[in-house]
Every structure is written in structure tokens, then in C-alpha cells.
PADOKE-219430 format. One record per residue (C-alpha): residue number from 1; residue in one letter; x, y, z. Coordinates in Angstrom, 3 decimals, padded with zeros to 6 digits. Layout:
! PADOKE-219430
+-----+-----+----------+----------+----------+
|   n | res |        u |        v |        w |
+-----+-----+----------+----------+----------+
| NUM |   a |        X |        Y |        Z |
...
+-----+-----+----------+----------+----------+
! end
This chain:
! PADOKE-219430
+-----+-----+----------+----------+----------+
|   n | res |        u |        v |        w |
+-----+-----+----------+----------+----------+
|   1 |   x | -059.645 |  023.272 |  026.911 |
|   2 |   x | -056.035 |  022.515 |  025.911 |
|   3 |   x | -055.546 |  021.979 |  022.190 |
|   4 |   x | -054.559 |  018.454 |  021.258 |
|   5 |   x | -051.006 |  018.082 |  019.990 |
|   6 |   x | -049.743 |  015.831 |  017.268 |
|   7 |   x | -046.200 |  014.554 |  016.885 |
|   8 |   x | -043.294 |  016.989 |  016.607 |
|   9 |   x | -043.049 |  016.248 |  012.881 |
|  10 |   x | -046.765 |  016.884 |  012.383 |
|  11 |   x | -046.442 |  020.237 |  014.168 |
|  12 |   x | -043.506 |  021.126 |  011.913 |
|  13 |   x | -045.440 |  020.165 |  008.772 |
|  14 |   x | -048.566 |  022.036 |  009.895 |
|  15 |   x | -046.684 |  025.259 |  010.631 |
|  16 |   x | -044.167 |  025.034 |  007.771 |
|  17 |   x | -045.790 |  027.653 |  005.535 |
|  18 |   x | -045.876 |  030.147 |  008.413 |
|  19 |   x | -042.175 |  029.774 |  009.258 |
|  20 |   x | -039.391 |  032.202 |  008.400 |
|  21 |   x | -036.784 |  031.070 |  005.857 |
|  22 |   x | -034.270 |  030.346 |  008.635 |
|  23 |   x | -036.874 |  028.326 |  010.566 |
|  24 |   x | -037.578 |  026.306 |  007.411 |
|  25 |   x | -033.877 |  025.387 |  007.258 |
|  26 |   x | -034.175 |  023.969 |  010.780 |
|  27 |   x | -037.468 |  022.239 |  009.916 |
|  28 |   x | -035.959 |  020.604 |  006.820 |
|  29 |   x | -032.943 |  019.434 |  008.811 |
|  30 |   x | -035.044 |  017.982 |  011.628 |
|  31 |   x | -037.392 |  016.165 |  009.256 |
|  32 |   x | -034.450 |  014.672 |  007.355 |
|  33 |   x | -032.592 |  013.623 |  010.520 |
|  34 |   x | -035.334 |  012.577 |  012.921 |
|  35 |   x | -033.345 |  009.732 |  014.434 |
|  36 |   x | -030.386 |  011.983 |  015.316 |
|  37 |   x | -032.226 |  014.939 |  016.888 |
|  38 |   x | -032.683 |  013.440 |  020.415 |
|  39 |   x | -028.889 |  013.114 |  020.778 |
|  40 |   x | -028.033 |  016.593 |  019.443 |
|  41 |   x | -027.661 |  019.956 |  021.175 |
|  42 |   x | -029.153 |  023.276 |  020.127 |
|  43 |   x | -025.758 |  024.460 |  018.877 |
|  44 |   x | -025.207 |  021.290 |  016.865 |
|  45 |   x | -028.575 |  021.661 |  015.137 |
|  46 |   x | -027.837 |  025.332 |  014.464 |
|  47 |   x | -024.463 |  024.490 |  012.911 |
|  48 |   x | -025.816 |  021.626 |  010.783 |
|  49 |   x | -028.787 |  023.687 |  009.553 |
|  50 |   x | -026.609 |  026.788 |  008.989 |
|  51 |   x | -028.653 |  028.930 |  011.363 |
|  52 |   x | -028.054 |  030.116 |  014.932 |
|  53 |   x | -028.798 |  028.808 |  018.408 |
|  54 |   x | -031.154 |  031.759 |  018.951 |
|  55 |   x | -033.096 |  030.816 |  015.805 |
|  56 |   x | -033.371 |  027.210 |  017.009 |
|  57 |   x | -034.787 |  028.476 |  020.315 |
|  58 |   x | -037.361 |  030.625 |  018.484 |
|  59 |   x | -038.219 |  027.631 |  016.302 |
|  60 |   x | -038.849 |  025.489 |  019.394 |
|  61 |   x | -041.171 |  028.117 |  020.886 |
|  62 |   x | -042.966 |  028.483 |  017.534 |
|  63 |   x | -043.808 |  024.766 |  017.750 |
|  64 |   x | -045.274 |  025.350 |  021.221 |
|  65 |   x | -042.570 |  023.715 |  023.346 |
|  66 |   x | -041.234 |  025.389 |  026.479 |
|  67 |   x | -037.655 |  024.342 |  025.775 |
|  68 |   x | -035.519 |  022.358 |  023.388 |
|  69 |   x | -035.263 |  019.652 |  026.050 |
|  70 |   x | -039.051 |  019.187 |  025.975 |
|  71 |   x | -039.028 |  018.927 |  022.165 |
|  72 |   x | -036.084 |  016.530 |  022.199 |
|  73 |   x | -037.772 |  014.291 |  024.791 |
|  74 |   x | -040.966 |  014.244 |  022.706 |
|  75 |   x | -039.037 |  013.241 |  019.577 |
|  76 |   x | -037.143 |  010.557 |  021.464 |
|  77 |   x | -040.418 |  009.019 |  022.643 |
|  78 |   x | -042.022 |  009.281 |  019.190 |
|  79 |   x | -038.971 |  007.789 |  017.463 |
|  80 |   x | -039.008 |  004.886 |  019.909 |
|  81 |   x | -042.682 |  004.159 |  019.297 |
|  82 |   x | -042.235 |  004.476 |  015.521 |
|  83 |   x | -039.130 |  002.266 |  015.505 |
|  84 |   x | -040.908 | -000.430 |  017.558 |
|  85 |   x | -043.696 | -000.407 |  014.960 |
|  86 |   x | -041.215 | -000.396 |  012.067 |
|  87 |   x | -042.468 |  003.008 |  010.973 |
|  88 |   x | -039.391 |  005.263 |  011.138 |
|  89 |   x | -038.885 |  006.217 |  007.473 |
|  90 |   x | -035.489 |  006.324 |  005.792 |
|  91 |   x | -036.480 |  009.583 |  004.026 |
|  92 |   x | -034.866 |  008.398 |  000.779 |
|  93 |   x | -037.075 |  008.413 | -002.308 |
|  94 |   x | -035.212 |  007.648 | -005.541 |
|  95 |   x | -035.765 |  005.724 | -008.771 |
|  96 |   x | -032.750 |  003.526 | -008.072 |
|  97 |   x | -034.569 |  002.119 | -005.018 |
|  98 |   x | -038.299 |  001.884 | -005.806 |
|  99 |   x | -039.035 | -000.562 | -002.987 |
| 100 |   x | -037.272 |  001.679 | -000.508 |
| 101 |   x | -039.353 |  004.591 | -001.784 |
| 102 |   x | -042.567 |  002.624 | -001.281 |
| 103 |   x | -041.524 |  001.615 |  002.230 |
| 104 |   x | -040.678 |  005.231 |  003.093 |
| 105 |   x | -044.070 |  006.488 |  001.898 |
| 106 |   x | -045.887 |  003.615 |  003.615 |
| 107 |   x | -044.219 |  004.277 |  006.969 |
| 108 |   x | -044.898 |  008.030 |  006.700 |
| 109 |   x | -048.565 |  007.457 |  005.837 |
| 110 |   x | -048.944 |  004.989 |  008.700 |
| 111 |   x | -047.488 |  007.523 |  011.150 |
| 112 |   x | -049.802 |  010.173 |  009.719 |
| 113 |   x | -052.892 |  008.046 |  010.404 |
| 114 |   x | -051.764 |  007.250 |  013.952 |
| 115 |   x | -051.175 |  010.963 |  014.513 |
| 116 |   x | -054.663 |  011.746 |  013.210 |
| 117 |   x | -056.101 |  009.210 |  015.648 |
| 118 |   x | -054.479 |  011.203 |  018.466 |
| 119 |   x | -055.708 |  014.548 |  017.152 |
| 120 |   x | -059.382 |  013.878 |  016.451 |
| 121 |   x | -061.618 |  014.745 |  019.388 |
| 122 |   x | -064.124 |  011.933 |  019.927 |
| 123 |   x | -066.887 |  014.310 |  021.029 |
| 124 |   x | -066.481 |  016.396 |  017.877 |
| 125 |   x | -066.498 |  013.230 |  015.763 |
| 126 |   x | -069.801 |  012.089 |  017.298 |
| 127 |   x | -071.235 |  015.609 |  016.930 |
| 128 |   x | -070.276 |  015.639 |  013.242 |
| 129 |   x | -072.001 |  012.285 |  012.638 |
| 130 |   x | -075.200 |  013.493 |  014.329 |
| 131 |   x | -075.171 |  016.752 |  012.335 |
| 132 |   x | -074.890 |  014.827 |  009.072 |
| 133 |   x | -077.598 |  012.265 |  009.780 |
| 134 |   x | -080.075 |  014.936 |  010.945 |
| 135 |   x | -079.489 |  017.425 |  008.102 |
| 136 |   x | -081.999 |  018.071 |  005.321 |
| 137 |   x | -079.044 |  018.427 |  002.952 |
| 138 |   x | -075.255 |  018.218 |  003.214 |
| 139 |   x | -073.042 |  020.521 |  001.146 |
| 140 |   x | -069.306 |  019.959 |  000.697 |
| 141 |   x | -066.865 |  022.796 |  000.028 |
| 142 |   x | -063.166 |  022.861 | -000.871 |
| 143 |   x | -060.640 |  024.573 | -003.138 |
| 144 |   x | -057.839 |  023.446 | -005.452 |
| 145 |   x | -056.733 |  019.827 | -005.393 |
| 146 |   x | -058.994 |  019.154 | -002.387 |
| 147 |   x | -062.127 |  019.448 | -004.563 |
| 148 |   x | -061.795 |  015.803 | -005.783 |
| 149 |   x | -061.668 |  014.670 | -002.135 |
| 150 |   x | -064.851 |  016.654 | -001.436 |
| 151 |   x | -066.600 |  015.183 | -004.508 |
| 152 |   x | -065.627 |  011.677 | -003.410 |
| 153 |   x | -066.889 |  012.328 |  000.141 |
| 154 |   x | -070.202 |  013.632 | -001.196 |
| 155 |   x | -070.724 |  010.515 | -003.344 |
| 156 |   x | -069.736 |  008.226 | -000.460 |
| 157 |   x | -072.220 |  009.765 |  001.988 |
| 158 |   x | -074.969 |  009.914 | -000.663 |
| 159 |   x | -074.902 |  006.116 | -000.861 |
| 160 |   x | -076.469 |  006.064 |  002.597 |
| 161 |   x | -079.580 |  007.815 |  001.336 |
| 162 |   x | -078.550 |  011.206 |  002.726 |
| 163 |   x | -079.037 |  014.201 |  000.455 |
| 164 |   x | -075.565 |  015.502 | -000.422 |
| 165 |   x | -074.206 |  018.022 | -002.909 |
| 166 |   x | -070.720 |  019.029 | -003.993 |
| 167 |   x | -070.385 |  021.513 | -006.837 |
| 168 |   x | -067.489 |  020.939 | -009.260 |
| 169 |   x | -066.004 |  024.417 | -008.764 |
| 170 |   x | -065.439 |  026.685 | -005.793 |
| 171 |   x | -067.479 |  029.403 | -007.505 |
| 172 |   x | -070.487 |  027.083 | -007.732 |
| 173 |   x | -069.932 |  026.081 | -004.107 |
| 174 |   x | -070.137 |  029.768 | -003.219 |
| 175 |   x | -073.594 |  029.915 | -004.841 |
| 176 |   x | -074.672 |  026.838 | -002.880 |
| 177 |   x | -073.656 |  028.508 |  000.368 |
| 178 |   x | -076.104 |  031.346 | -000.319 |
| 179 |   x | -079.150 |  029.061 | -000.149 |
| 180 |   x | -078.324 |  027.110 |  003.022 |
| 181 |   x | -080.715 |  027.033 |  006.000 |
| 182 |   x | -080.327 |  026.088 |  009.696 |
| 183 |   x | -081.638 |  022.622 |  008.791 |
| 184 |   x | -078.691 |  021.947 |  006.464 |
| 185 |   x | -075.006 |  021.364 |  007.194 |
| 186 |   x | -071.883 |  022.319 |  005.281 |
| 187 |   x | -068.612 |  020.363 |  005.403 |
| 188 |   x | -065.469 |  022.366 |  004.659 |
| 189 |   x | -062.410 |  020.334 |  003.705 |
| 190 |   x | -059.360 |  022.574 |  003.898 |
| 191 |   x | -055.816 |  021.660 |  004.881 |
| 192 |   x | -054.831 |  025.216 |  005.762 |
| 193 |   x | -058.206 |  026.693 |  006.736 |
| 194 |   x | -056.984 |  030.036 |  005.359 |
| 195 |   x | -058.680 |  030.086 |  001.940 |
| 196 |   x | -060.314 |  033.484 |  001.398 |
| 197 |   x | -063.090 |  031.933 | -000.708 |
| 198 |   x | -063.927 |  029.288 |  001.891 |
| 199 |   x | -063.882 |  031.899 |  004.633 |
| 200 |   x | -066.282 |  034.025 |  002.585 |
| 201 |   x | -068.553 |  030.987 |  002.370 |
| 202 |   x | -068.274 |  030.678 |  006.140 |
| 203 |   x | -069.534 |  034.275 |  006.398 |
| 204 |   x | -072.630 |  033.197 |  004.433 |
| 205 |   x | -073.030 |  030.076 |  006.577 |
| 206 |   x | -072.915 |  032.085 |  009.807 |
| 207 |   x | -075.468 |  034.558 |  008.417 |
| 208 |   x | -077.857 |  031.684 |  007.664 |
| 209 |   x | -077.099 |  029.949 |  011.021 |
| 210 |   x | -076.149 |  026.758 |  009.208 |
| 211 |   x | -074.085 |  024.246 |  011.223 |
| 212 |   x | -070.587 |  023.675 |  009.840 |
| 213 |   x | -067.975 |  020.929 |  010.058 |
| 214 |   x | -064.361 |  021.728 |  009.222 |
| 215 |   x | -061.812 |  019.000 |  008.455 |
| 216 |   x | -058.383 |  020.621 |  008.534 |
| 217 |   x | -054.717 |  020.334 |  009.476 |
| 218 |   x | -054.757 |  023.730 |  011.229 |
| 219 |   x | -057.235 |  023.816 |  014.159 |
| 220 |   x | -056.582 |  027.487 |  014.957 |
| 221 |   x | -057.108 |  028.678 |  011.370 |
| 222 |   x | -059.759 |  031.352 |  010.621 |
| 223 |   x | -062.092 |  028.740 |  009.097 |
| 224 |   x | -061.784 |  026.282 |  011.989 |
| 225 |   x | -062.198 |  028.948 |  014.667 |
| 226 |   x | -065.715 |  029.708 |  013.397 |
| 227 |   x | -066.912 |  026.128 |  012.836 |
| 228 |   x | -069.563 |  024.241 |  014.770 |
| 229 |   x | -067.128 |  021.349 |  015.126 |
| 230 |   x | -063.561 |  020.758 |  013.948 |
| 231 |   x | -061.905 |  017.467 |  013.024 |
| 232 |   x | -058.123 |  017.831 |  012.917 |
| 233 |   x | -056.140 |  015.695 |  010.504 |
| 234 |   x | -052.379 |  015.204 |  010.696 |
| 235 |   x | -050.146 |  016.003 |  007.747 |
| 236 |   x | -046.646 |  014.721 |  007.002 |
| 237 |   x | -046.505 |  015.885 |  003.365 |
| 238 |   x | -043.633 |  018.250 |  004.072 |
| 239 |   x | -041.556 |  015.390 |  005.448 |
| 240 |   x | -041.642 |  013.685 |  002.045 |
| 241 |   x | -041.717 |  016.752 | -000.218 |
| 242 |   x | -041.127 |  020.220 |  001.207 |
| 243 |   x | -042.327 |  022.024 | -001.921 |
| 244 |   x | -045.898 |  020.873 | -002.503 |
| 245 |   x | -048.688 |  019.486 | -000.296 |
| 246 |   x | -050.017 |  016.484 | -002.196 |
| 247 |   x | -051.829 |  013.966 |  000.013 |
| 248 |   x | -055.343 |  013.698 |  001.431 |
| 249 |   x | -054.519 |  010.472 |  003.237 |
| 250 |   x | -055.562 |  011.558 |  006.742 |
| 251 |   x | -058.553 |  013.589 |  005.525 |
| 252 |   x | -059.875 |  010.554 |  003.649 |
| 253 |   x | -059.310 |  008.485 |  006.792 |
| 254 |   x | -061.590 |  010.811 |  008.782 |
| 255 |   x | -064.237 |  010.800 |  006.033 |
| 256 |   x | -064.224 |  007.004 |  005.835 |
| 257 |   x | -064.567 |  006.712 |  009.615 |
| 258 |   x | -067.546 |  009.100 |  009.471 |
| 259 |   x | -069.069 |  007.016 |  006.663 |
| 260 |   x | -068.746 |  003.789 |  008.648 |
| 261 |   x | -070.152 |  005.400 |  011.798 |
| 262 |   x | -073.114 |  006.610 |  009.748 |
| 263 |   x | -073.531 |  003.077 |  008.362 |
| 264 |   x | -073.873 |  001.805 |  011.911 |
| 265 |   x | -076.461 |  004.442 |  012.851 |
| 266 |   x | -078.542 |  005.247 |  009.744 |
| 267 |   x | -081.942 |  003.465 |  009.804 |
| 268 |   x | -082.695 |  001.024 |  006.965 |
| 269 |   x | -079.117 |  001.156 |  005.702 |
| 270 |   x | -079.221 | -002.405 |  004.354 |
| 271 |   x | -082.414 | -001.712 |  002.397 |
| 272 |   x | -080.817 |  001.399 |  000.897 |
| 273 |   x | -077.661 | -000.517 |  000.000 |
| 274 |   x | -079.795 | -003.226 | -001.611 |
| 275 |   x | -081.493 | -000.651 | -003.841 |
| 276 |   x | -078.132 |  000.839 | -004.771 |
| 277 |   x | -076.676 | -002.497 | -005.785 |
| 278 |   x | -079.851 | -003.379 | -007.676 |
| 279 |   x | -079.279 | -000.240 | -009.748 |
| 280 |   x | -075.485 | -000.417 | -010.109 |
| 281 |   x | -074.633 | -004.060 | -009.463 |
| 282 |   x | -074.399 | -005.121 | -013.108 |
| 283 |   x | -071.758 | -002.446 | -013.776 |
| 284 |   x | -069.672 | -003.952 | -010.988 |
| 285 |   x | -070.219 | -007.587 | -011.922 |
| 286 |   x | -072.622 | -008.260 | -009.038 |
| 287 |   x | -075.908 | -009.848 | -010.198 |
| 288 |   x | -079.139 | -009.088 | -008.378 |
| 289 |   x | -079.351 | -007.800 | -004.825 |
| 290 |   x | -076.540 | -008.316 | -002.333 |
| 291 |   x | -078.841 | -008.201 |  000.707 |
| 292 |   x | -081.712 | -010.567 |  001.351 |
| 293 |   x | -085.233 | -009.430 |  002.009 |
+-----+-----+----------+----------+----------+
! end
């Protein structure tokens, strides 16, 4: 089955860390000048990015395009769609123009969510929902600044009455992975899918024959290649800041869609929600139960 492709910019952002230094110069130039690329030649891009035409050709093949013409046509189409939707960012983020900065981030995040919509396989999404609702327990695993996203996902799903667990550290998550059974499910949240610790957990998961869901930006990563099902999220972080990945926008989008699909399919959801609000309602300024008998 052919792997789903995101936008040209998403492919650049996803592969950025695996590019050579000269390829990164081309990537930075293309991300900063998206509107101009469809009207430029290979030699013009090479000159403006201070590389060579041969390097541009290698860069194009690295992104999975047969030729620069194919890449240019794809960008022209994407730029047209984005411009029609008012989503082509200016790429300028500065304190002297805070509204412009907000509009740039908003347009980039909107494009990222639309890209994610294209990338997620509907069959895998349905399979993930069924795995979660049938599991005895659901364990979440992540590393670094993705741990808060995993903790939030665990709390969100737990509100449905499903038994979830997310340890506060990757080391504790490793211990949790040692006690999993085939009746459980583990959800890995990893942008790169290359974390050695998460891949060691995957070794444990495979040994115990526990189903696994991987939410990632890199569908051919070591972690994703061994998962029961993979949900691919787009990433445009590098378009806004080439130094540090910072956003879980598209990952949270997938998690919230899963939550709402579970809401529509979990038996007695309203009764469970009523109990939850009866316990927590006063803290949120909601008296009594929010659902009738």
C-alpha cells in the first residue's frame, strides 16, 4: 500500500533532522519563500540558498519526488489552496508586529491540521478506537516534552470510564511496559519515533503480545514500523522555528478526535459523565448533575 503523503512543507519538516547541512539550507530557503518556489528554477534555488543544482536535485529525491517539476507543481497547487483559504503565512514573527505573528502561527497551525486530516488513515483510526474501548487497561508512553501531552490524553480518556495510566517519567513508563498483557493496549506518542527508550518499551510490548498504537510524524520510523496501527500527524514546527520542535497541535487533534469517537461508541457514556460532574462539578462552578436521569 502506498504511503500517504502530506504537503511538501510537511515532508520537509518531517525529514529536516535527517537532512545534510546543505539540504537544510535548501529546506530553510523553501520554507521561507513558499510563494516564490513554483516560479523558480533549480539553479535559481541553488544560487539563493548558496548550494548547487546537484544538491537541489538530491534534496528533491530525498523528499520522494521524481523531479523538481513534480515538487514545484505540488507546491503550486498547495499554495493555491492555502491562499484561497487565507492560510499562506507571511513567515514573519516579531515583537514589533504581534498581530502579524499571531496570524502567521494561526495560518501555519490551520495548515498543519488540514495536512493531518490528509495523512490519517481512516481504517487505522477506527482500529485504534476499537483497541482502546476493548482493552482492560490503556498505558500511555512518551519522552521529553511530549510527556505532558501523554498525561493529558490519559486523563481525557479516563473520563469515559476506561482504565488508563500514564506514569510521570519515562523510566516509570518502562516499568509499566513490563507488566502488560495481550488484553491491554499501549499508546506511544512520539514525533520522531526514534527514541531508544520507547523502542525498548516496544520490545517489551512485542514480547507480551500487547497491541500498540503509535501517534507520530514519521510513519517509517522504527517505532511506527512495529506498531499494530499508526496514526500519522503532520508537523510544521520547522517552518516557524528551525531550531526546536515545540508544538503538539496535530497530535492533540488526533487524540481529541479519538476521544470524541469513543464518546459516540462507549456504552453508558452519559451516566459516566453524570457521575464525573457530580464529583467535580462544584470545582468548576456547575451545581448538581449535568445529565438528567
